[in-house]
C-alpha positions in Angstrom: 2.2 19.0 13.3 5.0 21.2 14.7 7.6 19.8 17.1 9.6 22.2 19.2 12.8 21.0 20.9 14.4 23.2 23.5 16.9 22.9 26.4 15.8 23.6 30.0 18.1 26.7 30.1 15.7 28.4 27.7 13.0 28.4 30.4 15.3 29.2 33.2 16.4 32.3 31.2 12.8 33.5 31.0 11.3 32.9 34.5 12.4 32.3 38.1 14.0 28.9 39.0 10.9 27.7 40.9 8.6 28.6 38.0 11.0 27.1 35.4 11.1 23.8 37.3 7.3 23.7 37.6 6.9 24.3 33.8 9.6 21.8 32.8 8.3 19.1 35.0 4.8 19.6 33.6 6.0 19.0 30.1 8.7 16.4 30.8 7.5 14.0 33.5 5.5 11.1 32.0 3.0 11.2 34.9 2.1 14.8 33.8 1.6 14.1 30.1 -2.0 12.9 30.3 -4.1 14.6 27.6 -2.2 17.9 27.6 -4.4 20.7 26.4 -7.2 18.4 25.5 -9.9 20.7 27.0 -8.5 24.1 25.9 -11.2 26.6 25.2 -11.6 27.7 21.6 -9.9 31.1 22.1 -6.8 29.5 23.5 -6.7 26.9 20.8 -6.8 29.7 18.2 -4.1 31.5 20.0 -1.7 28.5 20.1 -2.4 27.6 16.5 -1.4 31.2 15.5 1.7 31.1 17.7 2.9 27.8 16.3 2.5 29.2 12.7 4.5 32.3 13.7 7.2 30.2 15.3 7.4 28.0 12.2 7.6 31.1 10.0 10.4 32.5 12.0 12.3 29.2 11.9 11.9 28.9 8.1 12.7 32.5 7.2 15.5 33.0 9.8 15.4 36.8 9.5 17.3 39.1 11.8 16.6 38.2 15.5 14.8 35.0 14.6 16.3 33.0 17.5 15.3 35.6 20.0 11.8 35.6 18.6 11.6 31.8 18.9 12.6 32.0 22.6 10.2 34.8 23.4 7.3 33.1 21.5 7.9 29.8 23.2 8.2 31.3 26.6 4.9 33.2 26.2 3.1 30.0 25.1 4.4 28.0 28.1 3.5 30.7 30.5 0.0 31.2 29.1 -0.7 27.5 29.1 0.6 27.0 32.6 -1.5 30.0 33.8 -4.6 28.5 32.2 -4.0 25.1 34.0 -3.4 26.9 37.3 -6.7 28.8 36.9 -8.5 25.6 36.2 -6.9 23.8 39.1 -5.2 21.3 36.7 -1.6 22.1 37.4 0.3 21.4 40.6 3.7 23.1 40.9 6.5 20.6 41.1 8.5 19.8 44.1 11.4 18.6 41.9 14.8 20.0 42.8 16.1 22.7 40.5 19.5 21.0 40.8 18.2 18.0 38.9 17.9 20.0 35.7 21.5 21.1 35.6 23.0 17.6 35.0 20.1 16.7 32.8 20.6 19.7 30.6 24.3 18.7 30.2 23.2 15.2 29.2 20.6 16.5 26.7 23.1 18.9 25.2 25.7 16.1 24.9 23.1 13.8 23.1 22.2 16.6 20.7 25.8 17.6 19.8 27.0 14.0 19.5 24.0 12.6 17.8 25.8 11.2 14.8 28.4 9.4 16.9 28.2 6.1 19.0 27.2 7.2 22.5 27.9 5.1 25.6 26.5 5.5 29.1 29.9 6.1 30.6 30.5 9.1 28.3 27.1 10.6 28.8 27.3 10.2 32.6 30.7 11.9 32.5 29.4 14.8 30.5 26.5 15.2 32.9 28.7 14.9 36.0 26.8 11.9 37.4 27.4 8.2 38.0 25.8 5.9 35.4 23.3 4.6 37.9 22.2 8.2 38.9 22.0 9.1 35.2 19.6 6.2 34.6 17.4 7.1 37.6 17.3 10.8 36.6 16.1 10.1 33.0 13.4 7.7 34.3 12.2 10.0 37.0 12.1 13.2 35.0 11.6 12.2 31.4 10.0 8.8 32.0 12.3 7.0 29.6 15.8 5.6 29.4 18.5 7.9 27.9 18.9 5.4 25.0 15.2 5.5 24.3 15.3 9.3 24.4 18.2 9.3 22.0 16.4 7.1 19.6 13.3 9.3 19.7 15.4 12.4 19.1 17.2 10.8 16.1 13.9 9.7 14.6 12.3 13.1 15.1 15.3 14.8 13.4 15.2 12.2 10.7 11.5 12.9 10.0 12.2 16.6 9.8 15.1 16.0 7.3 13.0 13.6 5.2 10.3 16.3 4.9 12.7 18.4 3.0 13.1 18.1 -0.8 16.1 16.1 -2.1 16.9 14.3 1.1 18.0 10.6 0.7 17.0 8.0 3.3 20.5 6.6 3.3 22.2 9.9 3.9 19.8 10.8 6.7 20.3 7.5 8.4 24.1 7.7 8.3 24.1 11.4 9.4 22.1 10.6 12.5 24.3 7.8 13.7 22.5 4.6 12.5 24.8 1.8 11.7 22.8 0.5 8.8 19.5 1.0 6.9 17.9 -2.0 8.4 18.3 -0.6 11.9 17.1 2.8 10.8 14.1 1.3 9.1 13.1 -0.7 12.2 13.6 2.2 14.6 11.8 4.7 12.4 8.8 2.3 11.9 8.6 1.7 15.7 8.2 5.5 16.4 6.4 6.7 13.2 4.3 3.7 12.3 5.6 3.6 8.8 8.9 3.0 7.0 11.2 6.0 6.1 10.5 5.6 2.4 6.7 5.4 3.0 7.0 8.6 5.1 8.8 10.4 2.2 6.2 9.3 -0.3 3.4 10.6 2.0 5.1 13.9 2.6 5.7 14.5 -1.1 2.1 13.5 -2.0 0.6 15.5 0.8 -1.0 12.5 2.4 -1.7 12.2 6.1 0.1 9.2 7.7 -0.8 7.4 10.9 -0.5 9.2 14.1 2.9 9.2 15.8 3.3 7.2 18.9 3.4 9.3 22.1 6.9 9.4 23.6 
């Protein structure tokens, strides 16, 4: 699988504010995440498979202009998928306020840049420019999860990416991503991935296919 993480600003830089809000809500709100792309026609499946391979290649090789290529490729995929849903009558443009994404983006950026540190609601709310209660409501309404659950998911996804690389030690990865101890890391990793970190490393090195990840 390939996981792509991006900030809302990436989409706002590519299309109009109304279109960006519609796209972001489609891929973020839990109510909109029911079997995404399940019924894609064969030609679109082939197109997306090729695009994901190209994005991964750009990310791995990091040649001149690779970041721009990632943004352009991602934007094209999002637009084409949304067009297909609109043509099929499957996608309803969101009425969400564009303003909701500005503080949310600040919050997501803060979580990403402080991921190895202890993070408290008061600090996250301050970075987003919101009250703690409004921050809680915003995460639940737009992302369908608490900010702490989102942070855990982000840490585990980054941990899985790190552990897929040769020479990475479970202990180092856990400490680098802000886990207080290996026991906490093991329990959290297992809750998201279905297996322990060490089992995951063994499977990646042996080329085995592990259990499907839980949907977050």
